[in-house]
N, C-alpha and C positions, 0 to 999 in steps of 0.2 A: 845775759850782757842784751841789753832795750836793741829793736834794730834800729837803725840810724837811717831816715827817708831824706836822700838827697836829691837835695834841688840840682838839676844838671843842666838846665835850660837858664837860669834866672831870667831877670828881662826884659832882655833883647838879646835871644837864643842864636843870631845873625850875623850879630856887632862885630864878631871876631875872626867872621871868613873872609879869605881874600877874594880881592875884587875878581878875581878869575870864577872864585869857589860861587859866590854871590850871583852873577852872569852867567852860568852853565846851566841850560836846559835840561829835566829830566829827557829823554824818550818816550816819544808820545806814541811811538808803536808797542814798546812796553807798557807804555800804561792803559790804553786800549785793552792788550792783553790779557791786564789783571781786572778789569774791571769786566770783560767777558768770561773769564773763569770763575769770580765771584757768582757772576748770573748762573753758570753751568752748576757749580757747588747746590746753589739752592732751589736746583731742579729747573732752571728753564729749559726747554729742547732747542737747543742752538749749533748751527753749523760753521764751525768757528775755521773761517779764512784768514785768520790776522797775524801772528808772529810765524818768522819764516823758520819754521822748526818742525820736528819731526813726530810725532805718534813711534813710539817703542813698538808697540802692537802691530799697527799698519807699517812700518819701515825699521823692520832690526837691523840692529849692525852688521857686517862681517862676520860669521862663526869662528872666522881665522881672526878676526879681530876681538873678539869676547874673548874666544879662548886663550890667544895670545896674554893679553892682560893676564888671566888670572894665572897663565903659567908662569908669566913675570915676574909678577909678585910674590908667589909660592916659593919661586927662585933667589928672592931677597932685593929685586930690583925697588929698592922703598928711599933709594937714599938720595941726594941731591944729581939732578944730568948735571953734564957741563953746561955753563953759559951759553954756548950756540949749539946743542943738542949733542944728543948721544952720536957718538960717532958711527954707526953701524945705522943709524938713520939719517944721516945725513949722506951718507954713502948709498942708501937703497934711493933716498931723493934723486942722488944724481944719475942712479942709473934707470930708475924710472923716466925722469926728464929726456934721458938719453934716449930710450927702446918708444918710448909712447909720443912723446915733442920732437925728435929727434935731434935735438939741444946738445950740445954737451960742455958743460961748465964746470968751470975749479970746486972742488970741496971746500975752498975758503971762500967763493960764492952762497954758500947757502948759509940759513941760519935758523931755527926750528924754536917756536913757540909754542905758549897755549891757547892755540887757535890762530885765526886770523886777525883777528883786532888788536892784538897786541904789535903785529909784524905792522900794522897800518899804522897803529899809533908811533910806533917806534923809526920808522919810516917818515912823517909828519916830525917829531922831535927831531930826526937825524940833519934835515936836510934843509926847515925850515926855520928864518929867523924872527924874532917878533917883527910885526909891521907886512913882511912880504908877499908879495900875492900868490895864491892855489886856485888857481882857476876848475872849479868840477861843472860837470852840468847834472843839473835837476828835470827829473827827479833824480836822486841817486841817494845811497845809503849812509848818513852820519857825519859826509864829510864839512856840513857847518859847524858839525860839535868840534868837530877836531881840528878844525883852523881858531876855533876859541879856546882852544886847551894848552894851542903852543901862539897864538897870538897873532896868529896870522891875519891876512885881508884875504879873506872869502870872495870871489868871484863866483858868484851862481850863473849859468849857463841855460837858459829856456832853452828847453826840446820842445818837442812836440809830436804828435802821434804818426802822423805823417813819414816821417824819420824813426819811426818807431822810441819814440822817446832818448832815442842815441845824439852825441853828438856829431858832427860831420866837422872834416877839416879844414871847412868853408868858413863853421863859424868859431871855431878856435883860434885862427888863424889872425885876427884882429889883435886875441890878447898874449900870442908866444912873447914876444918882448919884452913885456912888463911883468911877464909868469914865473916864478921860481921852480914852481908845480904844476903840474895836471893831475889831477884823479880821472882814471878810468875805467868803468867796469863793465866788464860782458862774459859770461850773458848777465843781461841787466838787472838788477834789485833794487827797484820796484815791477822792473815792466815788464819780465820774461821775452826780452828780446837779444840779437846778436849783432853784435857790430859785422860786418860785413868784412869778407877778404878784400876789396878793393878801397873802403872806406878808410881800412885800419894800415894799409901800404901807401895812402894819401895821407893820412894824421901823420905817419913815421917818418913820410919824406917830408912832409914841412918842420918837425920836430928837426930833423939832421940840420936840415938847411939852417935853421935858427942856431943850432950851436957850431954849425959852420962860422958863423956871422959873428957869435961871441967869445970863438975860440981866436979870431984875427983880432978882435976888439980888448982881449983881456976879461973878459965878462966870466962871472959865474954862470957854469952850466946852466940849461931846463931840462927838471928831471920830469922823468913820467913815474907816477903809481898806473900800476897796471893788475888790478883784481882781476883776477879769473879762477876765484874758486869756486864758481860752478863749471868751468872748462867744458865738464866728463858729461853734462847732461845738456845736449841741443837734442833738437827733436826735427821732424821732417827734412826738409834738403837744407838747414840753416847747419853753421861748423865756425869752429872755434876756429881763431888766427890768431897771431903772436905776432907784434911790428916788428920784432928781429928777424921772422923768417923773410920778410918783406926788406926792410934793411939793418945788412946787420950792422952797420954801425950804431945803430939807436941801444946796442945791448948796454952801451957805455952807461946810456942817462935813464936806464927802465928798470926800474924795480918789481920785479913779479909779485905778488902776493898770493897764496895756494893753500889748499891744504886736504883733508879729510870730509871734511865738518858737512859738507854738502853730497859729495860723488855716492859717501857711505853711511850716510845719515846718521853721522857722529859726533851731533854739535856737543851734545857734554861729555866725549872723549875730550876733546881739548887742544889735539895735535893738527899745527898750521907752521908752514914756512914761506919765507921770503927768500928769492935769488934776484942776486943784482950785482953792479959793482964791487970789488974786493972792499973798498975803503967808507962804501957804506954800508956794507954789512957787519963792517966791523964796529960800525960808531953804532948801529942797530944792535948786535949783540951786548955790547956795553949798557945801552938803554936799558934791554930788557933783563940783564942781570942784575941793575939795581935794583929795580920794582921787581926782581923775581918772578915777571910774568913765561916761567919756562912749561912746558909743558911734560904732563906728571912721566916721573922714567920707564915705568914698568908701560904704560901706553906706548912711549915711543920706541919701546925693544918691540911690541906687538907691530905697532903698524909697520917698522921697518919689516917683520916677517911678511906684514898682509902686501906690502909694493914689491917686495922679491916673491910673490905666487900669481904670476899674470892668468894661469887657467882660475882661481878661486875667484881673481877681481873682476876676470872679464862676467863668469859664471854669477856673480855676485850684479852686476852694472846690470848685465840683460835684464836682469828680475829689477832691479833697484826703477830701472827706466820704464821699463813697462809698465809697474804699478805708475808711476806719476802720472807717465805719458796717456794710460785709462782715464784720471781722471781730469785732468787737462782737456782729454780730446771730450768727455761728456762734457765740460763746462762750453768748449768752445760751439759743437753742435747743440748743445740750448742755447745759448746764447744767439747763435743765426739761426733757429728757428724764430725765437721771439724778437729779435729784428727785419725777418723776413714778413711777421705777421703786423708788422707797424710798430710796435712797441718801440719806448724811448729809452733804448739801449743799443750798443756799437763797441768793438774789444777789438781788440789784437789777435790772431793765433798765432797759438806757442810756440817757441822757438826755443826759448832754454830757461833754464834754471826752474823753480819749482810755480812759477807767478804767472800768474794771466792778467793784465790790463782789459779794463772792464770801465764803460763811463754809463754812465744811469743820468738820461737828460730830465733829472724832476727839478734841476731849479725852476723856479716860478709855479710851480704845480703845488696843488694843496697848502699852498703857504709855505712852501719850502724854501730858503735862503740862502743857506750854506750846505759845502758838502756835510761836515759834520751833522744836520739835521737830515737832510737824504739817510747816511750814515745810519742816523737815532732809528730814522721811520724804515728801513730795511731790517734793519734788530727787531723794531714791534713789531711789524704786519708780515716776515719773511722769518723770524731767527734767524736770520742772517747777519753775519761779524765780520767787518771788511777793513782794511786803512785805508783812508784816503792818501792820494798824492800829497796832499799838502802835507806831513807827516815823512816825506821825502822831499823836503824844499818846495815843491811846486804853487807857485802863488793861485791865486785865482778860486775861486767856485764856480769848479769846470766839472763837477759830478766825474771824474774820474778814481777808480779804487785799485787796488790792490786786492786780488784773490790770492792767498797763500795755500798750495794744497797737501802739504806734507803733512799737519795733521788731523785729518780726513778722510775718511771709508769711502767706499764709492758708495754704502749705501745712504751717507751723506748729502754724497752729490745728490744723488738718484733722489732723493727725496728733498731736497734744498729749493731743485730748480723749481717744481710747478707752484713752491711757494712765493719765491722769484717771480714769476708770469702771474701769479697775483696779483702781489702787489704792483707791480706794473699798470696791471691792468683799472686796479681801483686807483693808484694817480691819474692814470692817462686821461679815465676817463671822468 
């Protein structure tokens, strides 16, 4: 039979798309990452600090997680998981939170998903009506896209390096009355900074005050989406804090996002969870069930076993954090030396997550007028691949970039720093 060559596109391929799909913008971070992978495959020597992922060679997952997954598969744990997650994992998350975060939560307040992203999407979908307001600081990860997906009115709140690119209660307060949801992330992607316990308390108090007012007025509550997927990765004197520790009543209005992807270098294992008010979690479970965004059953079983093995977790985290801090400290020391030498660079010392914020003050030098031109200059001159803060919603050609250290070796960092310094001297001179 002769092959039929199908015309799958027609004269106007996008004519049939929904307005949401036509307006949806793909991830700038993934676009840059794909560009760099292509260049590396073509033989270019590049220090890749782009995507917030881990090299499995440099940062393997815990043995307990790997072996547990293989064991679960061999035992036949290959069918559909329950919509809210395998019971033993939900129980393990509850025990983990009790033992490590000193919080007791009902089992019905926990939902498991295929990583943190479905939890965030489900929270948006469960809480936000089209046209309602979501307030989120910029730079931050993907809140603008989630607003688009649910038809929300996004209100990006610009932050500054003096506050670690983090919001303050004072900056949030003018928006509380009109907001349906506030989206927060600490430790912060992309800046690698951490909200202080004092600021978390001030934000929690402001949210509690606003919800007391709304309760009296019979209005819908204000919710907080609290993304803490990096909470186990803090450095130096930085410490992670949760609003419910400071103001317990905010538990009624907070949806926590958590998971194993960052703390256990398990981005591809796809196990995350949400914790929040039971009615909200039930709605999120139904959303996740309809789209099938479950974590694979075998991985859920293995994650439960890992969370119930504190010595294995502690040993892994010591090594994992040590490897991350080694790379971050090398960058910190290198950029400090360059700044002390008068070169046009500054940075924020590492506090948390797997990121470092660096500003290259090259706008206006060598004809460079945009962050993207600076990015391309550093790629060409130094073999350096980084992501501008504009990819995280921060406007302006300000020279700020995210360095992600999960996919680089110590040698990659050591070899990149002299190349970066040479490129800065060339541009500065």
